[in-house]
C-alpha positions as MATLAB code, in Angstrom:
seq = 'MSGNSRESGPVRWLTSEQLGPHFDDGGEIALVEVLDQYRKRPVHRQKAHLHLSALRHRAAELGERARVISGPTHREALEAAGLTGDRLETVGAISWGMRRLVEELGGTVLESRGFVTDRAVFEDWAAGKKASQLVMDRFYREVRERTGLLMEGGQPVGGQFSFDADNRERPPKGAVSLGLPDPWRPTEDEIDASVREDLDRLAASGAPFIGVDAPRRFAATRPWPTRASACRSTSACCTRSRSSSVSSPSTRRAGRR';
ca = [
      70.912  -18.918   14.579;
      69.409  -16.744   17.253;
      70.811  -14.432   19.905;
      74.230  -12.834   19.673;
      76.758  -14.357   17.313;
      79.386  -16.762   18.538;
      81.832  -15.241   16.070;
      83.971  -12.178   16.693;
      84.237  -10.965   13.089;
      81.740   -8.848   11.179;
      78.321  -10.180   10.296;
      77.212   -9.400    6.755;
      73.729   -7.943    6.393;
      72.214   -9.010    3.083;
      68.812   -8.122    1.655;
      66.454  -10.106   -0.566;
      68.148   -8.478   -3.579;
      71.567   -9.809   -2.537;
      71.168  -13.549   -2.173;
      73.463  -14.795   -4.945;
      76.758  -16.549   -4.126;
      78.860  -13.534   -5.149;
      77.562  -11.672   -2.068;
      78.658  -14.451    0.278;
      82.286  -14.938    1.354;
      81.564  -17.793    3.721;
      81.046  -15.882    6.960;
      77.990  -15.242    9.075;
      75.016  -13.696    7.287;
      72.282  -11.539    8.819;
      68.863  -11.537    7.143;
      66.478   -8.928    8.537;
      62.692   -9.247    8.525;
      60.653   -6.135    9.314;
      57.018   -7.124    8.949;
      55.847   -3.777   10.316;
      57.044   -2.083    7.128;
      53.978   -3.503    5.374;
      51.699   -1.566    7.730;
      53.200    1.802    6.776;
      52.690    2.029    3.022;
      50.928    0.080    0.274;
      52.920   -2.835   -1.159;
      51.741   -5.379   -3.677;
      50.878   -8.585   -1.872;
      52.825  -10.747   -4.319;
      55.924   -8.535   -4.008;
      55.837   -8.871   -0.217;
      55.522  -12.634   -0.580;
      58.499  -12.856   -2.939;
      60.641  -10.703   -0.628;
      59.980  -12.811    2.462;
      60.136  -16.095    0.593;
      63.565  -15.221   -0.800;
      64.915  -14.307    2.649;
      63.580  -17.444    4.305;
      64.700  -19.789    1.543;
      68.206  -18.320    1.724;
      68.234  -18.746    5.492;
      67.317  -22.404    5.037;
      70.156  -22.834    2.526;
      72.719  -21.181    4.817;
      71.718  -23.164    7.892;
      73.827  -22.277   10.946;
      75.550  -19.434    9.095;
      72.303  -17.478    8.875;
      71.000  -15.108   11.545;
      67.381  -14.228   10.867;
      66.589  -11.189   12.988;
      63.449   -9.092   13.221;
      62.193   -5.895   14.780;
      59.889   -2.899   14.280;
      62.556   -1.285   12.061;
      65.834   -2.353   10.496;
      67.739   -0.127   12.909;
      66.084   -1.627   15.977;
      66.547   -5.169   14.697;
      70.261   -4.663   14.042;
      70.879   -2.859   17.324;
      69.025   -5.501   19.339;
      71.167   -8.192   17.721;
      74.351   -6.308   18.612;
      75.189   -5.664   14.963;
      76.808   -2.238   15.123;
      80.330   -0.898   14.670;
      82.842   -3.441   13.450;
      80.275   -6.228   13.929;
      78.273   -5.005   10.923;
      79.025   -4.911    7.204;
      77.030   -4.958    4.006;
      77.837   -5.243    0.316;
      77.055   -2.084   -1.636;
      73.890   -0.863    0.110;
      70.827   -1.193   -2.137;
      69.515    2.263   -1.245;
      70.700    5.575    0.168;
      68.660    4.842    3.289;
      70.401    1.511    3.847;
      73.822    3.060    3.267;
      73.053    5.871    5.706;
      71.826    3.412    8.341;
      74.932    1.219    8.140;
      77.181    4.277    8.356;
      75.231    5.705   11.321;
      75.590    2.350   13.100;
      79.348    2.484   12.494;
      79.317   -0.458   10.087;
      81.231   -0.975    6.849;
      79.791   -0.672    3.338;
      81.806   -2.907    1.021;
      82.091   -2.286   -2.718;
      79.031   -3.303   -4.740;
      79.131   -6.720   -6.384;
      75.835   -6.858   -8.232;
      76.971   -4.788  -11.213;
      79.471   -5.110  -14.030;
      80.645   -1.572  -13.274;
      81.504   -0.101   -9.905;
      80.513    3.254   -8.467;
      83.816    4.930   -9.346;
      83.391    4.074  -13.037;
      79.937    5.615  -13.067;
      81.137    8.719  -11.262;
      83.921    9.156  -13.832;
      81.403    8.819  -16.652;
      78.973   11.288  -15.057;
      81.613   13.886  -14.150;
      81.175   17.147  -16.052;
      77.969   16.117  -17.811;
      74.847   18.247  -17.827;
      71.728   16.856  -16.187;
      70.167   16.312  -19.619;
      73.106   14.061  -20.541;
      72.745   11.762  -17.544;
      70.550    9.295  -19.399;
      70.665    5.600  -18.492;
      70.574    4.544  -22.150;
      73.821    6.424  -22.847;
      75.620    4.845  -19.914;
      74.259    1.434  -20.885;
      75.690    1.780  -24.389;
      79.057    2.936  -23.043;
      79.227   -0.108  -20.745;
      78.529   -2.495  -23.610;
      81.107   -0.859  -25.847;
      83.714   -0.859  -23.089;
      83.133   -4.418  -21.884;
      82.087   -6.106  -25.129;
      78.874   -7.409  -23.554;
      76.299   -8.241  -26.240;
      78.703   -6.939  -28.885;
      80.022   -8.660  -32.015;
      82.851   -7.149  -34.021;
      82.416   -3.799  -32.338;
      78.714   -3.677  -33.192;
      75.690   -4.437  -30.980;
      74.217   -7.911  -31.310;
      71.254   -7.727  -33.663;
      72.485   -4.521  -35.279;
      71.200   -2.019  -32.751;
      71.502   -1.294  -29.039;
      67.833   -1.264  -28.145;
      64.759   -3.102  -29.341;
      62.448   -1.364  -26.891;
      60.245   -0.018  -29.672;
      59.705   -3.548  -31.017;
      58.954   -4.840  -27.539;
      56.167   -2.261  -27.197;
      54.235   -3.676  -30.141;
      50.676   -4.606  -29.299;
      49.504   -8.207  -29.626;
      47.334   -9.046  -32.636;
      43.821   -7.647  -32.344;
      41.414  -10.103  -30.772;
      44.158  -12.546  -29.817;
      43.774  -14.346  -26.502;
      47.179  -16.003  -26.772;
      50.479  -15.431  -28.559;
      50.786  -19.140  -29.244;
      53.760  -19.545  -26.936;
      54.382  -22.225  -24.310;
      53.222  -21.496  -20.791;
      55.945  -19.739  -18.769;
      57.945  -21.635  -16.176;
      56.435  -21.450  -12.706;
      58.053  -22.398   -9.383;
      56.455  -24.904   -7.032;
      55.581  -23.459   -3.641;
      56.691  -25.210   -0.452;
      56.260  -25.017    3.321;
      58.293  -21.802    3.454;
      55.829  -20.147    1.095;
      52.999  -21.437    3.270;
      54.528  -19.792    6.356;
      54.985  -16.518    4.452;
      51.360  -16.593    3.359;
      50.201  -17.125    6.949;
      52.192  -14.095    8.112;
      50.849  -11.936    5.285;
      47.298  -13.113    5.992;
      47.687  -11.990    9.616;
      49.056   -8.635    8.507;
      46.217   -8.154    6.027;
      43.649   -9.049    8.684;
      45.144   -6.422   11.005;
      44.878   -3.698    8.387;
      48.144   -3.777    6.415;
      47.356   -1.876    3.181;
      48.398   -4.508    0.640;
      47.459   -3.872   -2.958;
      46.800   -6.539   -5.555;
      45.651  -10.043   -4.794;
      47.410  -13.068   -3.395;
      48.419  -15.784   -5.837;
      50.877  -18.656   -6.105;
      54.393  -17.270   -6.314;
      55.304  -16.624   -9.947;
      59.010  -15.840   -9.680;
      62.121  -17.645   -8.511;
      63.156  -17.157   -4.878;
      66.436  -19.106   -4.894;
      69.330  -19.429   -7.326;
      68.498  -22.908   -8.720;
      65.040  -21.754   -9.774;
      66.075  -18.924  -12.127;
      68.675  -21.274  -13.599;
      65.935  -23.762  -14.425;
      63.672  -20.989  -15.689;
      66.426  -19.730  -17.988;
      66.995  -23.226  -19.373;
      63.260  -23.556  -19.948;
      63.081  -20.255  -21.818;
      66.102  -21.053  -23.965;
      64.396  -24.144  -25.386;
      60.972  -22.605  -25.905;
      59.389  -20.684  -28.736;
      59.869  -17.575  -26.623;
      63.372  -17.409  -28.043;
      62.291  -17.217  -31.666;
      62.937  -13.495  -31.281;
      66.247  -14.083  -29.526;
      67.734  -10.990  -31.100;
      65.213   -8.802  -29.333;
      64.980  -10.662  -26.045;
      68.724  -11.017  -25.568;
      69.468   -7.352  -26.119;
      66.657   -5.736  -24.230;
      66.114   -8.114  -21.324;
      65.651   -6.476  -17.905;
      69.052   -7.686  -16.681;
      70.928   -6.007  -19.525;
      68.876   -2.829  -19.509;
      70.092   -2.035  -15.993;
      73.327   -0.589  -17.306;
      75.498   -3.554  -16.677;
      73.806   -5.194  -13.720;
      74.776   -8.821  -13.236;
];
C-alpha cells in the first residue's frame, strides 16, 4: 500500500526483529526501508540481506495491510508518510534511538511483547543493585526460577543453569566434520533476488559492506524457523539436548520469546 493510509487509526511501525504474529493486532503495519543506512557504516552483507528479506517477505504476507515506506532516514520516511502523532505507534522500541524517535514524532510506544518479562519487572529486579550485580546471567536465572522455564522440580533442566563452558569446547584436533547432518537451509526466492540486486547497486556505489555475499542461511519468515526447528529436533544435533536446550540463544536472552 502506498501513499497516505485510508485508515484513521494508528499505523504500527514494526522492524525486521518484530515480524511474529504477537506483534500484529490486525491493523495497518508500516515497514520502513532505509537503504542509505548501509552507506554510513560497515554492515555485514549477509546481515543486510536478511534484514531486507525479512521486511519484504512480511510485506508480501500482509498484502494490503502493509505499508512499505522508504526514505533517507527513518524520521524522514515516517514524516513523509504522515506517520506522526496519533497516527504512529510501535511495540516496545528495539533501541533507545527508535524509542526516542517515536516519542519525538508524538507517537505511542506500546509495551514490549518479545520477552517473557516486561520492563517493569526488570526495573524492580535492578532497583538498589550495584553496577557489579547487574549481570545478565543473574537476571536470567531469576526469570527461570520465577517462571519455571527450563526447570524441573525446582531445579534447572540438566542439573545446572548454564552449559556455556561445555559449548566452548574445541572440536577434535584435525577433524573436518563433527559427523552431524547438514544444517537446514532456506530456499531463496524472487524476493531474495530483488534484495540482492539492491545490495549489489549499493556495493557498486561504495557502500562499505563487510563479508561476502552468499545464499541466505537463516529463516526470514515464521514458517521457516518452524521447519528448521522440526529438522533440528529429529537430527543428531539433539544428542546433546541437555546442553542445547538450556543454553540456546533464545533462552540466554533473559527470557526473550
